[in-house]
N, C-alpha and C positions, 0 to 999 in steps of 0.2 A: 616591499615595505613602504614605498612612497605612497602608493594608493591606500594601503592599510592605515596609514597615519594621516590621511586627508591633506597632505602637503600641497596637492595639486588643486584643492578646492578653494579657489579665490573668490572674493566678492563678485568679480565680473562673471566668473563661471556660474556662480549661484544665480545671479540675475538672468544670465543667458538660459539656464535650465528652466527657470520659472516662465520666462517669455516663450520658451519652446512649446508650452502647453496653453498659450494664449492669456497669461496673467501678467500684468505689467505693474511693477512696484511703483508706488508714489512716494513712499517713505524709505528711509534707510533700513538696513537689516539689523535687527536686534537679536544677538545671540542668546539663546535660552540655555538653561543649566542642563547640559547633557554631555557626557564624556564618551559614551559608547557610540553614539551617532553624532551628527551635527544638525542642530535644529535652530531655525531662525524665524522670527516673527516680523511681519511687515504689513503695511497698509497698501492696498492696490488701487489702481485708478478707478475700479468699479465701486469704490467706497467701502469694500469689505476688508476685514483684517484676516490674514491667513498665517498659518505656520507651515513652513516647508521643512521636511525631514530628509536628510541624506543618510542612507544606511551605510554602516561600516562595511567596506568590501570584505569578502571572504568569510563573513559570519553567517548570513542566511542566503539560501538560494532563492531564486525568483519564486519557485513553487512554495517555499516556506513563507515568504513574505505575503504572497497572494492568499495563502491560507489564513494568515493573521487578519488580513483585510476582510476576508469572507466571514470570519468569526465575528469581527466587529459589526459587520453589516447584519448578520443574523441576530446579534444582541439588540441592535437598534430596531430591527423589525419587530422584535419581541417586547419593545418599549422598555428595554433596560438602558438607562442613560449612560451612554459611552460616546466618547469623541471618535467618530469613525472617519476614515479617509474620504476625501472628496473625489467623486468620479467625474472624469472629463471624457466625453464621447465613449462612455462605457468602460473606460480604463481608470485604474486607481494607482498603478505603479508605472513609473516613467524612467527613462534612462537618458543621461546626457554626459558626454565626455567620460564614459566609463563608470559613472556613479548612478546608482538606483536611488530614486527619490519619490516622495509622496507629499501631497498637499492636504492639510487639515484646516477646518475652520478654527480661528483663534477664540478660545474660551477662557474667560477669567473667572475667578472665584476665591472664596475664603479657604484657609487651610483647615483641614480636618483635625479635630482634637482627639487624640487616641485615649486620653484619660477622662473623656466625657461620656458617661454611660448612656445618656440620651442619644448622643450621636452614634455610639456603638450599636444601639438598638436599631436605628435607621439603617446603618451599614449592614447589620446582620440580615435584615430583610432583603436589602439590595443584592448581597452576595448570594442569598438563597434563590432569588429570581434569576441571577446570572447562571448559577449552576444548574437550575432546572432546565434552562435553555441549552446549556453546554452539554448536558447528558444525551441530547438527541442523537449526536453522532460523535466520532472521534477524529482526531487529526491523522492525516495520512502522511504528511511530510515533516511536520514539526516534531522535535524530539520529545522524549519522556524524561522526567526527572529521574536520575539514576546515580547510583554510587560510582559507576564508572566515570561519568562526566564530572560530577561534583566532588569526588574524592580522589580517585586514582589519577585522572587527567590533571586535576588541579595540583596534585603533588608533583607530577612530572614538570609542569610549568614552573613551579617554584624551584625545583632542582636545576632546571635549565637556565633560570635567570641569574643564579649565583648572587642573589640579593641578601640571602640569609648570612649574617656575619659568621666567619669561620669559627670565632670563639663561642658561638651559640648554636652551631650546626647540630652537634650531638644532642643537646638538650631539646632543641626545637623539634627535630625529626623523631626523637624518641616519643615525646608526648603526642606529636602529630599521628604517628603510627598507632598509638594506643587508642586515640579518638577515632581514627578511621576504622580500625578493627571492631571496636565496640559499636560504632554506628552501623556498620555492615551487618552485624549480628541482629540488630533491631529493625533495620529497614529491609524487610523481606515480604514477598507475596502481597504487594501493595495494589489495591484497586485504584484505578485512575479515571479521571474525566478531563475534559478540556478546561484549562484554567486561565485566569488573568496571568498568574505566574509570579508577579512582582507587586502584590497587593499590599503596599505600605502607605503611610499617610501622605507621602509626596506624590502619589499617583491617584489621589482622591481629592475632589474639590467640591466645595459648596457653591454651586452655580445658581444664584438666586436662592430659592428655598429648597432646592433639591441637591442631593449628592450626585456626582458624576465620576465615572471611571475615565482615566486618561492612560495612554501609553501601554498598549498591548504588545510591546516589542518582545517581552519575555514570555508570552503565552506559549504553553506547551501542555502535554499530558502530565498529570500528576495527581496525588491524593487531594481530596477536597479540602482537607485541613490546611494545605499550603496557603490558601487564600484567606485563612483566618488567623493563623498563629502569630503573624507579624504585628497584629493589633494588640498583643498582650505585652504589658509592661509592669514593672514594680515587683513586689515580693509574691510568694506563692498565693497568699490569700487574695491579693489584688487581682492576680491573673485568673484565679477561679471565678471571681465576681465578674470580671470582664468576659471571660469565656462563656459563663452561664448566660450573660446578656446577649452575646453574639449568637450562640447556638439556639436559644429560645426564639429569637427573632428569625433566624435562618430557617428553622423548622416550620415556620408559617407557610413557606413556599417550597421547601425541598427537604427530603429525608436526610438526616445526618447519621453517618456511621460512627457511633461513639468509640468503636475500637480504634479509630484513627487518632485518638488523643495520645496514644503511646508513640506516635510519630513526631510529636512536636519537638522534642529535644534532638532526635536524629536529624530532623530537617534544619534545626538551628545550627547543628554542627556542620551539616553539609553547606549551608549558606556561608558560614564563617570561612571554611576552607576554600570553597569555590570563589569567594570574594578575593582572597589572597592570590589565588591562581589567576583570576581575571586581571588584577593589577599587574602581576608579573608578566603575563603574556603581552600586555599592551605597553610595557615600559619603554619601548622604542618609539612610541608615539609621543612627540614633544609635549603634548598637553598633559601627559600623566606625570612626568617628573616635575613639571611646573605646578600642578595642582595637588599632587600627592607626595610632596617632597619628604614627608615623614616616613614614607614606606621604605626609604633607604637608610633610616637612622637605626642605630643599635637599640635605642630605647623602645622603638616600636616592636621589635622582635622580642625583647624582654617582656613587654606587655602581652604579646601574643602567646608566649609560653605560659604565662599566668592564666590568660583567658582560656587556653586549651585545657589546662589543668582543672579549672572551674567547670568547663563544659564536660570534661570526662566524669567529674563527680555528678553533674546534673544527669548524665546519661544513665547513671546507676540508681538514681532516685525513682520512687514509684511515679508512674505517669499521673498527670492531672486526671481527676475523675469527677464527673458531674452526677448529681442525683437523677434518676430516671424521670 
C-alpha cells in the first residue's frame, strides 16, 4: 500500500527521476490537480516548462501506458490537437525508484465552457476528427468500458471499504442493485472504438485560438457517445440542443451511430457508481481522506441514495432522440 499511496515519492526522488532523463529543474515543483496520479509542473534549465506525471502503481501495466502514448502520438500525427508525451531517445515511459513516469510539455489555456454552443460546435468537430483517427485500429492492452468493471467491481470495492453507514446500508444497496440491474439490461451489444475516455471540461483547454485535449490516462475502448455525453448539462431541452450541436459538428468528420444515444443514461449510471468505487478503493491513500472528507459523512450517502433514485428514474425515460 505504501507504493500505491505514493508515500515514497518525495520532492528529492521526483527531481532525481527527472534528472535521470537529462532534464534539470530550475524552478520548484508545482503540484497540479490530480489525485489518481501525481503531476508536477516546473521550469527547466533549458528554458522550457514541463509537466512530469508519475503513474499510480498497480493501475496500468507498462504495455497499457505505452498504448496510451502511442494513441496520443497517432492523434498528434493526424493533426488532432492533443498534449502528447515527450520522447527522449525514442522512449516516452521511464522508471525511477519503482515509479513509472512520463514527461509532457507544459500547456496553458482557458477553461472550456460547456454551456457555450459555439464552443460545443468547435468541440464536436474536434471529437469527430479524433474518432475518425481512433477507428483505424483497436487497443490491444487497455480495457473496454464494461458493466463488470464499472458496476460489479465498484460495488465490491464499496462493500470492502465499510464506508457506507450501517444505518443506511440497506437503503443504499437496495437502490444501488436496482440501478445496476437496469443499467446492465440497457448496456448490451455495444460497438466500441478507441476513446479519450474522460472527455469532460477539465480535460479540454483553449490553447490560443484552438481547443486541445489533455490527459488520456483513462483512454480505453468504448462507445463513441462516451466522449460526447459528459458535455451535456441542464434540463432535457437544453441537453437536446447541446447534443444536436455536438453531433452535427461531429458528423462533418466522422459518422455517428444515433442508436448509441440510448447509452447516455446507462453510461451516466456507470460513471456514478464507478466514481464511488474509485474513491473507496483509494481511501487508504492519505490524499483521499484529506481531499474527499465528505465521502465518509452520513450526509453524502443520504445524498447518493437520492441521486441513485433519480438516476433509476432517468434510466426508464425514453432516450434522447435527434431529428435525422
